[in-house]
Structure formats: structure tokens, C-alpha cells
C-alpha positions as CSV (number, residue, x, y, z in Angstrom):
1,M,2.9,-24.3,-1.8
2,D,4.2,-21.1,-0.2
3,K,6.9,-20.9,-3.0
4,V,4.1,-21.2,-5.6
5,V,2.1,-18.5,-3.9
6,N,5.1,-16.2,-3.7
7,A,6.1,-16.8,-7.3
8,G,2.4,-16.3,-8.4
9,A,2.1,-13.0,-6.6
10,L,5.4,-11.8,-8.2
11,F,4.2,-12.9,-11.7
12,I,0.8,-11.0,-11.4
13,K,2.4,-7.9,-9.9
14,N,5.1,-7.7,-12.6
15,L,2.6,-8.3,-15.4
16,L,-0.2,-6.1,-14.3
17,H,1.5,-3.6,-12.1
18,L,-1.2,-3.9,-9.5
19,N,-1.2,-4.4,-5.8
20,V,-1.2,-8.1,-4.8
21,V,-1.8,-9.5,-1.3
22,A,-1.5,-13.1,-0.4
23,V,-3.9,-14.2,2.3
24,K,-4.0,-17.6,4.0
25,K,-7.5,-19.0,4.3
26,D,-7.0,-19.6,8.0
27,E,-6.4,-15.8,8.5
28,E,-9.7,-14.7,7.0
29,E,-11.0,-13.4,10.4
30,E,-8.7,-10.4,10.3
31,F,-8.8,-9.7,6.5
32,V,-10.0,-6.3,5.2
33,L,-10.2,-5.0,1.7
34,P,-7.3,-2.6,0.9
35,S,-9.6,0.4,0.4
36,P,-10.4,3.3,2.7
37,Y,-14.1,3.1,1.5
38,A,-14.6,-0.6,2.3
39,Q,-17.7,-1.1,4.3
40,D,-18.0,-3.5,7.3
41,Y,-20.4,-5.8,5.5
42,E,-18.1,-5.9,2.4
43,N,-15.2,-7.0,4.5
44,Q,-17.3,-9.7,6.1
45,L,-18.4,-10.9,2.7
46,A,-14.8,-10.9,1.4
47,R,-13.8,-13.0,4.5
48,D,-16.5,-15.5,3.7
49,L,-15.5,-15.6,0.0
50,L,-11.9,-16.4,1.0
51,I,-12.9,-19.7,2.5
52,S,-16.0,-20.6,0.4
53,E,-14.3,-21.2,-3.0
54,D,-12.2,-24.1,-4.2
55,E,-8.7,-23.9,-5.6
56,N,-8.2,-23.2,-9.3
57,T,-11.0,-20.6,-9.0
58,V,-10.8,-17.0,-10.2
59,L,-13.3,-14.6,-8.7
60,F,-13.9,-11.1,-9.9
61,L,-15.3,-8.8,-7.2
62,K,-16.7,-5.3,-7.4
63,D,-17.4,-3.4,-4.2
64,S,-20.1,-0.8,-3.6
65,F,-17.8,2.0,-4.5
66,L,-17.0,0.4,-7.9
67,S,-13.4,-0.7,-7.1
68,C,-12.5,-4.0,-8.7
69,Y,-10.6,-7.0,-7.3
70,C,-9.5,-10.3,-8.7
71,L,-9.2,-13.3,-6.2
72,I,-7.1,-16.2,-7.4
73,Y,-7.5,-19.3,-5.3
74,L,-4.4,-21.5,-4.8
75,A,-4.9,-24.3,-2.3
76,R,-4.8,-22.8,1.2
77,S,-4.0,-19.3,0.0
78,V,-5.7,-16.6,-2.0
79,L,-4.1,-13.9,-4.1
80,L,-6.1,-10.7,-3.8
81,V,-5.3,-8.4,-6.8
82,G,-6.4,-4.8,-6.7
83,P,-8.1,-2.5,-6.2
84,Y,-8.3,-1.3,-9.8
85,R,-10.9,0.6,-11.8
86,E,-12.7,-0.2,-15.1
87,Y,-12.8,3.4,-16.4
88,T,-12.3,7.0,-15.5
89,M,-15.3,8.2,-13.6
90,T,-16.8,11.7,-14.2
91,R,-18.2,13.8,-11.4
92,A,-21.7,13.6,-13.0
93,E,-21.6,9.8,-13.1
94,A,-20.4,9.6,-9.5
95,S,-23.3,11.8,-8.5
96,R,-25.7,9.4,-10.3
97,R,-24.2,6.2,-9.0
98,L,-23.5,7.0,-5.3
99,P,-26.2,7.6,-2.8
100,K,-26.6,11.4,-2.1
101,E,-27.7,10.8,1.5
102,R,-24.2,9.6,2.3
103,F,-22.2,12.0,0.1
104,D,-22.1,15.7,0.2
105,D,-20.1,17.5,-2.6
106,S,-16.8,17.7,-0.6
107,V,-16.8,14.0,0.1
108,L,-17.7,13.2,-3.5
109,E,-14.6,15.2,-4.7
110,C,-12.4,13.3,-2.3
111,Y,-13.8,10.0,-3.5
112,L,-13.4,10.9,-7.2
113,K,-9.8,11.8,-6.6
114,W,-9.1,8.5,-4.9
115,Y,-11.1,6.4,-7.4
116,N,-9.4,7.8,-10.6
117,A,-6.0,7.4,-9.0
118,Q,-6.4,3.6,-9.1
119,P,-4.7,1.7,-11.9
120,M,-6.9,0.9,-14.9
121,P,-5.8,-2.4,-16.6
122,E,-7.6,-4.0,-19.5
123,E,-10.1,-6.5,-18.2
124,T,-9.0,-9.1,-20.7
125,V,-5.4,-8.8,-19.5
126,V,-6.4,-9.3,-15.9
127,K,-8.4,-12.4,-16.8
128,L,-5.6,-13.7,-19.0
129,A,-3.0,-13.2,-16.2
130,A,-5.2,-15.0,-13.7
131,H,-5.9,-17.9,-16.0
132,T,-2.3,-18.2,-17.0
133,L,-1.3,-18.5,-13.3
134,I,-4.0,-21.1,-12.6
135,V,-2.9,-23.2,-15.6
136,S,0.8,-23.0,-14.7
137,V,0.0,-24.3,-11.2
138,Y,-2.6,-26.9,-11.9
139,G,-2.1,-27.7,-15.6
140,S,-4.5,-27.3,-18.5
141,T,-6.4,-30.5,-17.6
142,K,-8.1,-29.2,-14.5
143,E,-11.2,-27.3,-15.2
144,L,-11.0,-23.6,-14.2
145,C,-13.9,-21.9,-12.5
146,E,-14.6,-18.2,-13.1
147,K,-17.1,-16.2,-11.1
148,N,-18.2,-12.6,-10.9
149,V,-19.6,-11.1,-7.6
150,D,-21.1,-7.6,-7.2
151,I,-21.0,-6.9,-3.5
152,Q,-24.1,-4.7,-3.6
153,Q,-26.2,-7.8,-4.3
154,Y,-25.2,-9.2,-0.9
155,A,-26.1,-6.1,1.2
156,R,-29.5,-7.5,2.3
157,T,-28.2,-11.0,2.8
158,Y,-25.7,-9.7,5.4
159,R,-28.4,-7.5,7.0
160,L,-26.1,-4.5,6.9
161,M,-27.0,-1.8,4.4
162,P,-24.0,0.1,3.1
163,R,-24.2,3.0,5.5
164,D,-20.8,2.7,7.1
165,L,-19.6,6.0,5.7
166,P,-21.4,8.4,8.0
167,K,-22.1,12.0,7.0
168,E,-19.8,13.2,9.8
169,R,-16.8,11.7,8.0
170,T,-16.0,14.7,6.0
171,A,-13.8,15.1,2.9
172,K,-11.1,16.6,5.1
173,E,-11.2,13.7,7.5
174,M,-10.9,11.2,4.6
175,E,-8.0,13.1,3.0
176,T,-6.2,13.3,6.3
177,F,-6.7,9.6,7.0
178,N,-5.6,8.6,3.5
179,E,-2.5,10.8,3.8
180,L,-1.5,9.4,7.2
181,S,-2.0,5.8,5.9
182,F,0.1,6.6,2.8
183,Q,2.8,8.2,4.9
184,Y,3.0,5.0,7.1
185,M,3.2,2.8,4.0
186,T,5.9,5.0,2.5
187,Q,8.1,4.7,5.7
188,I,7.6,0.9,5.7
189,K,8.7,0.7,2.0
190,Q,11.8,2.8,2.9
191,G,12.5,0.5,5.9
192,N,12.5,3.5,8.1
193,Y,11.5,2.3,11.6
194,G,11.4,5.8,13.3
195,G,9.3,7.3,10.5
196,A,7.0,4.3,10.4
197,V,6.4,4.4,14.2
198,A,5.7,8.1,14.1
199,A,3.2,7.6,11.2
200,Y,1.5,4.7,13.0
201,D,1.2,6.8,16.2
202,K,-0.4,9.6,14.2
203,I,-2.9,7.2,12.6
204,M,-3.9,5.8,16.0
205,S,-4.2,9.3,17.6
206,Y,-6.2,10.7,14.7
207,T,-8.7,7.8,14.4
208,N,-9.2,7.3,18.1
209,Q,-10.6,10.9,18.2
210,R,-13.1,10.3,15.5
211,K,-16.1,7.9,15.8
212,S,-16.6,7.9,12.1
213,F,-13.6,5.6,11.6
214,A,-13.5,1.9,12.0
215,I,-10.0,1.9,13.5
216,I,-11.1,3.5,16.7
217,D,-9.8,1.0,19.1
218,T,-6.0,0.5,19.1
219,V,-6.2,-3.2,19.8
220,E,-8.7,-3.9,17.0
221,G,-6.7,-1.5,14.8
222,L,-3.8,-3.9,14.7
223,S,-5.5,-6.0,12.0
224,N,-5.8,-2.8,9.9
225,I,-2.2,-1.9,10.4
226,R,-1.1,-5.4,9.5
227,T,-3.0,-5.0,6.2
228,L,-1.2,-1.8,5.4
229,T,2.1,-3.3,6.5
230,R,1.5,-6.4,4.3
231,I,0.9,-4.3,1.2
232,A,3.8,-1.9,1.8
233,S,6.4,-4.6,2.5
234,Q,5.3,-6.6,-0.5
235,E,5.8,-3.5,-2.7
236,A,9.2,-3.1,-1.1
237,G,10.2,-6.6,-2.4
238,V,10.0,-8.7,0.8
239,P,8.9,-12.2,-0.1
240,I,5.3,-13.1,0.8
241,T,6.4,-16.1,2.9
242,T,8.7,-13.9,5.0
243,I,5.9,-11.3,5.5
244,Q,3.5,-14.0,6.6
245,V,5.9,-15.4,9.2
246,V,6.4,-12.0,10.7
247,L,2.8,-11.0,10.7
248,E,1.5,-14.4,11.9
249,N,3.8,-14.2,14.9
250,F,2.4,-10.8,15.9
251,K,-1.1,-11.9,15.2
252,E,-0.8,-14.7,17.7
253,K,0.7,-12.3,20.3
254,G,-2.2,-9.9,19.7
255,R,-4.7,-12.4,20.8
256,I,-3.6,-12.1,24.5
257,L,-3.3,-8.3,24.8
258,H,-4.9,-6.7,27.8
259,S,-4.5,-3.0,27.1
260,K,-4.0,-0.4,24.4
261,N,-0.5,0.3,25.7
262,E,0.4,-3.4,25.1
263,A,-1.1,-3.1,21.6
264,I,1.0,0.0,20.9
265,K,4.2,-1.7,22.1
266,L,3.4,-4.8,20.0
267,A,2.8,-2.7,16.9
268,H,6.1,-0.9,17.4
269,K,7.9,-4.3,17.6
270,M,6.1,-5.5,14.5
271,I,7.1,-2.4,12.6
272,S,10.7,-2.8,13.7
273,E,10.9,-6.4,12.5
274,I,9.2,-5.7,9.1
275,C,11.5,-2.6,8.5
276,S,14.5,-4.8,9.2
277,Q,13.2,-7.3,6.6
278,V,12.7,-4.4,4.1
279,R,16.3,-3.2,4.6
280,L,17.6,-6.7,4.4
281,H,16.0,-7.6,1.0
282,R,16.6,-4.1,-0.5
283,G,20.3,-4.6,-0.1
284,K,20.6,-8.1,-1.5
285,G,23.5,-8.4,-4.0
286,Y,25.5,-5.5,-2.6
287,S,28.5,-5.6,-0.4
288,I,28.2,-5.1,3.4
289,G,29.5,-1.6,3.2
290,L,27.0,-0.7,0.4
291,N,24.1,-2.3,2.3
292,L,25.0,-0.1,5.4
293,A,25.2,3.0,3.2
294,I,21.9,2.4,1.4
295,D,20.2,1.6,4.7
296,Y,21.5,4.9,6.2
297,I,20.3,6.9,3.2
298,H,16.8,5.5,3.3
299,R,16.5,6.1,7.0
300,N,17.6,9.7,6.7
301,L,16.1,10.9,3.4
302,A,14.4,13.8,5.3
303,C,17.8,14.9,6.7
304,S,20.8,16.6,5.2
305,L,23.0,13.9,3.5
306,S,26.6,14.2,2.3
307,V,29.1,11.6,1.1
308,P,31.5,12.3,4.0
309,D,28.8,11.8,6.5
310,I,27.6,8.6,5.0
311,A,31.2,7.3,4.6
312,N,31.8,8.1,8.3
313,E,28.7,6.2,9.2
314,V,29.7,3.0,7.4
315,G,33.5,3.2,8.2
316,L,34.8,3.9,4.7
317,S,36.7,6.8,3.2
318,P,34.6,9.1,1.0
319,N,36.6,8.2,-2.1
320,R,36.3,4.4,-1.4
321,L,32.6,4.7,-0.7
322,S,32.0,6.7,-3.9
323,T,33.9,4.2,-6.0
324,K,32.2,1.2,-4.6
325,F,28.8,2.8,-4.8
326,H,29.2,3.7,-8.5
327,S,30.6,0.3,-9.3
328,E,27.8,-1.7,-7.6
329,V,24.8,0.6,-7.9
330,G,25.6,2.1,-11.3
331,R,25.2,5.8,-10.3
332,T,26.8,8.3,-7.9
333,I,25.7,8.5,-4.3
334,M,24.1,12.0,-4.7
335,R,22.3,10.9,-7.9
336,Y,20.9,7.9,-6.0
337,I,19.8,10.1,-3.1
338,L,18.1,12.5,-5.5
339,E,16.2,9.7,-7.3
340,Q,15.0,8.3,-4.0
341,R,13.8,11.6,-2.7
342,M,12.0,12.4,-6.0
343,E,10.3,9.0,-6.0
344,V,8.9,9.7,-2.5
345,A,7.9,13.2,-3.6
346,A,6.1,11.8,-6.7
347,D,4.0,9.6,-4.5
348,L,3.3,12.4,-2.1
349,L,2.2,14.7,-4.9
350,V,-0.4,12.1,-6.2
351,Y,-1.7,10.6,-2.9
352,T,-1.7,13.6,-0.5
353,N,-2.6,17.2,-0.5
354,L,0.7,18.4,1.1
355,S,2.1,21.6,-0.2
356,I,5.3,21.7,-2.2
357,Q,7.1,23.2,0.7
358,D,5.8,20.4,3.1
359,I,6.9,17.8,0.6
360,C,10.3,19.4,0.4
361,T,10.6,19.2,4.2
362,Q,9.7,15.5,4.2
363,I,12.4,14.6,1.6
364,G,15.2,16.8,3.1
365,I,15.3,19.5,0.5
366,L,15.2,23.1,1.8
367,D,15.0,25.0,-1.6
368,S,11.7,24.5,-3.3
369,N,13.1,25.9,-6.6
370,Y,15.9,23.3,-6.5
371,F,13.3,20.6,-5.9
372,S,11.2,21.7,-8.8
373,R,14.2,21.7,-11.2
374,G,15.3,18.3,-10.0
375,F,11.8,16.9,-10.2
376,K,11.4,18.2,-13.8
377,N,14.7,16.7,-14.8
378,L,13.6,13.3,-13.7
379,Y,9.9,13.3,-14.5
380,G,9.8,15.6,-17.5
381,Q,7.4,18.2,-15.9
382,P,7.2,20.5,-12.9
383,P,5.7,19.0,-9.6
384,T,2.5,21.1,-9.8
385,Q,1.9,20.0,-13.4
386,Y,2.7,16.4,-12.5
387,R,0.2,16.5,-9.6
388,K,-2.5,18.1,-11.8
389,Q,-2.1,15.6,-14.6
390,R,-2.1,12.5,-12.4
391,N,-5.1,13.8,-10.4
392,T,-7.2,15.2,-13.2
393,T,-10.7,13.8,-13.4
394,E,-13.1,14.2,-16.3
395,R,-16.0,16.5,-15.5
């Protein structure tokens, strides 16, 4: 069944271009919704829903912050698709819908930016994809069950009103936390162990200092880090079954921790192993020398990179490396490096508030003018315009 789940997740991801997370029903106790605004009672409800429905069920879930999810039940596993949005929200509508006692204007702006950055697929396409997957697994003879759940209706049932976003969690705190989480996931997707560990340590340091966050305790925070790791490694192309084996191993070890130092060491080991898997699967189909070169490039995007340096690192002559790289990858080494740097930069422009110069520093480019020209050549518009267009909200 693991192969079916893996294939199903890949099918949904390729068809809808949405985040897909596979969760085993016996792992529900550590599951959290992949949203920075998810409330404690919402995560508890989601955990209960994971184990309460039968296979061949499709459940459409909407949280209290209007993000949508699709849960596809396949035997002992559930595919969680999302979050995604139904429409582009205006500031006026957000003010009407969201409780003013929990949102000042600055937090509202932060929320709007995050909400409207989510993908917006057609509802009928999401349903069709889910139904197609269920039919392909169980056949057309088995009756499919479709349900809709609005989490807000369950707030009283769970005796926890949605108050988990306290006033002291300011827009700046939310933006910083989102940026740190995104930077961690970016490093995981690159297979960069050093960068991922540094980003993890920053997340723990930042959240431990602020009571407004749920990830205050480092030991408890391991489950949240596993969720971020699961999403990022899936997006990097690591098979779901491989991810589950790695994370399940560290989940079991996490049950017997006695201190925060032990939790930190365990998290570092988990990051090391998952980054190794990312690098392994990224290089499939290439020769050993090319795998080493690509691995070195991704681990050092923030540094100065040259063909002679890379060739020396992998034990090939510059000419031999250049020829093999162009033959196997289909582009020159420097073109590949530029594309990888600009891909990281594009994500940083959309999901963080880093300045252009700070982004240049993170991708190893010293000249911001050179960066702007290179970005425009690849994406058709300057970085500032790209950021503005992707982050524009209707007012």
C-alpha cells in the first residue's frame, strides 16, 4: 500500500501543483496542519479526523482562517492536500470575517499577504483529482464518500475557542517566524545540511523567547520540525516511503529524550539524514562525478562558485567536467548555478520580506545590479516588480 500512497501523492501533486503530505493513521498524535495560523483545537480536530473516517473517503476541510484542505483516505494512510484558497481576499473582507479582538491592522496585513500567496485551484478540479485517485485505487464499484467540514463549527465541541493567536503575537513576529520556517525548508530542499541546521537553530532560539508561539519547548518542537521537514523533502522529490522511514525512526527516538540538548542533537541527526536523501534522489540518473558536482553546487549556493573550484572538488579537469555537465544536464555549469540561485531568490522574494541585498547575500551574488539583470532574463521582470505582482492583494 505504501507504493500506492507514494504514487497517489505524486499524481495529485503533479496535477494540482499543491502541497501533498502523506500521514499514517498511527502517527496522528503528532500531526499538525501545515499553516502558521493553525490553532491548537484545529490540530486536535484534524488528528481526530485522520483516524475517524474510512478508506475511499474524500473530506474537504476549511480552517478558521479560511484555508482549505482535501483529505484523501487510503487504507492506513491519508493524503493531506493543501493548504489552498478559494478566492483572492480583500482587506475589507478580511476585516469583516476575522475577529477584531485578535487582529490589529499590522497582523491583518501579514495574514492577507500569507493567505493570498496560497495556490487557488478550481474546486471542481480538486474534487475530480481526488475522485480519480480513489477510483484508480479501489475501482468504480466501491461507493465513494465525500464530506465537507468547517472547523469553526467544532470550536465549542472541543471546548477551545479559537483564541490561540494572542494579541502579543505581532505582525513582525509572524513575518519573522514565517521567514525562518521558509529558510529552513529551502535549505532542506537544497539538501544543505549546514544551512538547514543553522535555520533550525534560529527557529528554536526565536520561538523559545516568545510565549506567543506553540513551538516554545524544543522537545515538543520536534513534531513541528518533522512536519516542515516532511513537506520540504517531498517537494525535493524524495519518495514518501523513504521520508516516513527516516522520520518514524527519529520519532521513536524522540519518545525517550530527557533534555533539550538531547532534542537538539537528535534534530541535527534527522536533518543530516534527510538532507542526504534529498541529495541522493536529486542526482539520480547522473554519473557519480556529476552527482558530486551538483551536490557541491547546492551546498554552496551562497558562496563564490567557479568551474575550476567545482572540478577540483570532484576530481575532474575543468574541461572534462564542463563537457560531462553539458552532456548530462543539458546546460552549462554556470547557467545551472544561475538558475538555481534565481529559483531560491524567487521564493525569498515572495515568502519573505528580505531586502534585495540580503537576498543577494543568501544566494552568493555580490552585485545587486547583476542579480536584477539575471533575474529579469529568467523571469521576465525585475525582482521588485516580481515581488509586488506575486504579493499584490485586492483592496
